[in-house]
N, C-alpha and C positions, 0 to 999 in steps of 0.2 A: 781406621779405615781399611788398612791392610788385612786385618783380621776378618772384617766383613766380606772382603773380596774372596778370601780363602774359604770362608764358610759357604758363600754363594757358589763358588767353583765346585766344592765337594758335593753340594746338593744337586747341582746340575749333572754331575757324573753319575751319582746314585740314581737320580730320577731317570736318566737316559737308559741306564742298565735295566731298571724295572720295566720301562716301556718296551725295551728290546726283547725281554723274556716273555715267552708265551705261556699261557695257562694250559692245564691238562683237560679242560672242559671240551675241547674240540676232538677228543678221541672217544670212540664208542666202546665202553667197557662191557657192553652186552654182546659184542661180536668179536670175541677173541680169535686171533689168527696165529698160525705158526708159519714162518717163512724159512725155508732151508735152501742153502746153496752157497756158491762162492761169493766172497766179498769182491766187488768190482772197484769201489772207491772207499777210502777211509779218511775221515777228518777227526783227529784226536785233539780237539780244542774246545774251549768253553764258549757258550754256556753249556753245551752238551756235545758229546762225541756223536758222530753220524757216520753210518756206513750205507752203501747201496749193495743190495744182495740180489743176485739173479735167482729168483724163485722159479718154481715149475711153470707158473702162469705169466709172470711179468717181472720186471725189475722194480724192487721196492726200495724206498728210502726209509731207513730205520733210525729213529732217534733213540740214542742210548742215554746213559746217565752223565752227569758232569764228570770230567776227567779225574778230579780228586777222589770221588766216590769209587769210580772204576778202579783206579790204581790201588786204593786201600783194600779193595776186594780181590785184587790179583789180576784184574782184567786190564792189562797194560796195552799200550799201542801195538805191541807185537802180537797180542792175542787177536786183535781185530784188523790185522794187516791185510792188504790186498792179496788175494789168492787163498786165504784161509777159508775153510768150509765152516759155515756158521748156521746154527738154527736159532731163530729169534721168536720168542713167544710174546705177544702183546696185543695192542688194540689199534685198529685202523683209524685213520683220521677221517673226520666227517667233513673236512674242508679241502684237504689236499689229496687228490687221487694218487694211489700208489705209495702213500706214506703211512708209517705206523710208529707207535711208541712202544719200545720193548720193555717188558717187565723183567725178563731174564733172557740170557743167551747161553747157548751151549757150544763149546769149541773143544775139539779133541777129547770128547767125553766128559768134560768138566763144565758144570753149570755155574754161571755168575749171575747173582741177583743185581738188578739195576735200580730197584727202588728201596 
């Protein structure tokens, strides 16, 4: 009985995580955008790191890669810290106005792949 409860609890956690994660189908890969400017906010947490960047036209919410991928590629929390000047290339959301998914970011002349 205890084993059944443990299995049920594990499945509940995994299922919840799957439902919380969004798919990439809500981003328009046919309309690539580049947003450049200072980082206003930075959340270096899972499931994806997120920054807001003051672009030339508006403030964008930029969804980055999972923190483990970013760290393994050298894009640590300090790289996307508030105040850093960042250029993000990616695809705008078809659902959320002013949001994009970054394919790559450039900080201090160095480019980091997000995918």
